[in-house]
PAMAR-794383 format. One line per 2 residues: number of its first residue (from 1); their letters; for each residue x, y, z of C-alpha. Coordinates in steps of 0.25 Angstrom, whole numbers, plus 5000, padded with zeros to 4 digits. Each point is the difference from the previous one (the first is absolute). Layout:
# PAMAR-794383
NUM> A> X:Y:Z  ...;
***
This chain:
# PAMAR-794383
1> MN> 4982:4984:4900  4990:4993:5007;
3> PK> 4999:5000:5016  5005:4988:5007;
5> IS> 4988:4999:5009  4985:5003:4998;
7> VI> 4993:5003:5013  4985:4998:4998;
9> MS> 4988:5005:5009  4986:4999:4999;
11> VY> 4992:5010:5009  4985:5001:5004;
13> NQ> 4996:5010:5010  5014:5001:5008;
15> GQ> 5002:5015:4999  5002:5000:5015;
17> YL> 5013:4992:4999  5004:5002:4986;
19> SQ> 5010:5011:5001  5008:4992:5010;
21> AI> 5000:4988:4991  5005:5007:4988;
23> DS> 5010:5008:5007  5006:4988:5005;
25> IL> 5002:4994:4986  5006:5014:4995;
27> SQ> 5010:5000:5011  5006:4986:4997;
29> TW> 5015:4999:5000  4999:4993:4987;
31> TN> 4995:5010:4990  4999:4993:4987;
33> FE> 4986:4996:4999  4986:5005:4995;
35> FL> 4988:5001:5009  4986:4996:4993;
37> II> 4988:5004:5008  4986:4997:4996;
39> DD> 4988:5006:5007  4989:4990:5000;
41> AS> 4989:5010:5000  5002:5007:5013;
43> TD> 4989:5008:5006  5009:5008:5011;
45> ST> 5012:5008:4999  5008:4990:4992;
47> PQ> 4999:5008:4987  5005:5013:5006;
49> TL> 5011:4994:5008  5005:4993:4987;
51> NR> 4999:5013:4992  5010:5007:5009;
53> YR> 5012:4991:4996  5009:5004:4989;
55> DR> 5010:4990:5001  5004:4996:4986;
57> RI> 5001:4984:5006  4986:5001:5002;
59> SV> 4988:4996:4990  4987:5001:5005;
61> FT> 4988:4993:4993  4985:5000:5003;
63> HR> 4988:4991:5000  4986:5006:4999;
65> RQ> 4994:4987:5005  5007:4992:5011;
67> AG> 5007:4988:4994  5005:4993:5012;
69> LA> 5015:4998:5005  5003:4988:4990;
71> GS> 4995:5008:4988  5006:5012:5004;
73> LN> 5014:4994:5002  4999:4993:4987;
75> QV> 4998:5013:4993  5012:5007:5006;
77> IK> 5009:4987:4998  4997:5001:4985;
79> KS> 5004:5014:5000  5013:4998:5008;
81> RG> 5014:4999:4995  5009:4995:5012;
83> EY> 5007:4987:5000  4994:4998:5014;
85> IA> 4986:5003:5006  4999:5006:5014;
87> RM> 4986:5000:5006  4996:5011:5009;
89> DA> 4987:5003:5008  4994:5014:5001;
91> DD> 4999:5000:5016  5014:4994:5002;
93> IA> 5014:5006:5003  5012:4994:4993;
95> RP> 5013:5001:5007  5011:5008:4993;
97> NR> 5009:4988:4995  4988:4991:4996;
99> LK> 5002:5000:4985  5015:5000:5001;
101> LQ> 5001:4988:5009  4990:4992:4992;
103> LH> 5006:5003:4987  5014:4996:5006;
105> FL> 4994:4987:5005  4992:4996:4987;
107> ES> 5013:5003:4991  5009:4992:5010;
109> HP> 4990:4988:5000  4996:4998:4985;
111> AV> 4992:4987:5004  4991:5009:5008;
113> VA> 4989:5007:4992  4992:5007:5012;
115> CG> 5003:5004:5014  4993:5006:5011;
117> TG> 5004:5007:5013  4995:5001:5014;
119> VD> 4992:5012:5005  4998:5008:5012;
121> LI> 4985:5001:5002  4995:5014:5003;
123> NT> 4985:5005:5004  4993:5011:4993;
125> QG> 5007:5011:5008  5014:4994:4995;
127> RK> 5004:4994:5013  5007:4987:5000;
129> TG> 4991:4988:5006  5009:4988:4996;
131> RK> 5008:4993:4990  4998:4989:4990;
133> TY> 5009:4991:4993  4999:4987:4991;
135> PQ> 5009:4989:4997  5012:5002:4991;
137> RI> 4999:4986:4994  4987:4999:4992;
139> TK> 4996:4986:4996  4988:4995:4992;
141> SL> 4995:4994:5014  5001:5014:5006;
143> LM> 4994:5007:4988  4988:4990:5002;
145> RY> 4998:5002:5014  4999:5015:5001;
147> NP> 5004:5013:4992  5015:5002:5004;
149> II> 5003:5014:4993  4994:5013:5005;
151> HP> 4995:5006:4987  5005:5014:5000;
153> TV> 5014:4996:5004  5003:4992:4987;
155> MI> 5009:5002:4989  4999:4990:4988;
157> CR> 5008:4998:4988  4992:5006:4988;
159> SA> 5002:4988:4992  4995:4990:5010;
161> VA> 4987:5009:5001  4998:5000:4985;
163> AM> 5003:4985:5000  4988:4998:5010;
165> GN> 4991:5009:4992  4999:5011:5011;
167> YD> 4989:5000:5011  4987:4992:4999;
169> IN> 4989:5010:4999  4990:4988:5004;
171> LN> 5008:4999:5013  4999:5014:5006;
173> GA> 5002:4999:5014  5010:4989:4999;
175> ED> 5006:5005:4988  5014:5001:5007;
177> YD> 4999:4986:5006  4996:4994:4986;
179> LW> 5012:5006:4993  5010:4995:5011;
181> LR> 4994:4986:4998  5002:5001:4985;
183> LG> 5014:5005:5001  5003:4990:5011;
185> SQ> 4997:4989:4990  5011:5003:4992;
187> YQ> 5010:5010:5007  5006:5003:5013;
189> LT> 4994:5010:5010  5005:5006:5012;
191> NI> 4999:5011:5011  5012:5009:5004;
193> NK> 5002:5000:5015  4999:5014:5002;
195> IL> 4989:5010:5003  4998:5009:4988;
197> LA> 4986:5005:5001  4990:5006:5010;
199> YR> 4987:4993:4998  4988:5007:5004;
201> VN> 4989:4992:5007  4986:5006:5000;
203> PK> 4990:4992:5008  4988:5008:4996;
205> GI> 5004:4997:4985  4998:4985:5003;
207> SW> 4987:4994:4998  4994:4987:5002;
209> NN> 4995:4999:4985  5014:5004:4995;
211> LK> 5007:4989:5009  4990:4990:4994;
213> HT> 5003:5004:4986  5015:5000:5002;
215> EL> 4999:4986:5007  4991:4994:4989;
217> QA> 5010:5006:4989  5011:4994:5007;
219> IK> 4994:4986:5000  4997:5002:4985;
221> AR> 5015:5003:4998  5005:4988:5007;
223> II> 4990:4991:4992  5005:5006:4987;
225> AL> 5014:4998:5004  4998:4985:5004;
227> IR> 4992:4998:4986  5009:5008:4991;
229> YN> 5014:5003:5005  5005:4987:5005;
231> YP> 4999:5000:5014  5000:4987:5006;
233> LW> 4985:4995:5003  5004:4996:5014;
235> QS> 5001:5014:5003  4985:5001:4999;
237> IF> 5000:4997:5014  5004:5015:5002;
239> LI> 4986:5003:4995  4993:4995:5013;
241> KP> 5004:5011:5009  4996:5012:4991;
243> IL> 4987:4994:4996  4997:4997:5015;
245> SY> 5003:5015:5002  4991:5005:4989;
247> LI> 4988:4991:5006  5002:5006:5014;
249> PS> 4986:5008:5002  5003:5015:4998;
251> WI> 4995:5003:5015  5010:4991:5006;
253> KK> 5011:5007:4992  4994:5014:5003;
255> LL> 5001:4996:5015  5014:4994:5000;
257> FN> 5006:5012:4991  4991:5011:5003;
259> IK> 4997:5002:4986  4989:5008:4995;
***
């Protein structure tokens, strides 16, 4: 019998936090799941950590060369068997009832194909530093304005992901946002009004180049949505703010946000 849920994770050099992330999934109150983990050519302790697990629900795959998040997730999606796909990041911690509550919500709301959740923000030491939530009602206008779903919190109907053709490897950095834009053109998306994940924020891991790349990819995703996925052309006004943000010189952003 196939598992109800496929939890998918791509890990690259997150050995320091990996055990906490894996253990939080293995400790879920909902137990009918498979856990597909792909090591995207890590060079730290990640392989050794993965080798210690003997849980039959875990399947580990390894890249010899780094493929990036979108390519890695597509690979494990193709190998997955669950009716629902749940994302997980290698440095986050899922609350014990996360899978059960998201599954119950999706099965109770058949018109909704993807749901995210709120998160507690934690630092590198695991201490809580804040909380983040997004609106429950996700419209096309909201999607065009910003990314309203926190990627590692999402659970998605497998059939909807397949219909959209999985993640776009050409939009690494905004691969999740692009998928929400595509899904939102045909289906309903939402956020559950519950905190079901501890989301780790590592300021030292944020670089100007990464932010610039993500901003550009998000702009591309919006333009593609306007051209291909029946978003009203008037919503092109929502491109103004991200384009202006992208054009702000790096030294100003470094000064404002203390980004190295």
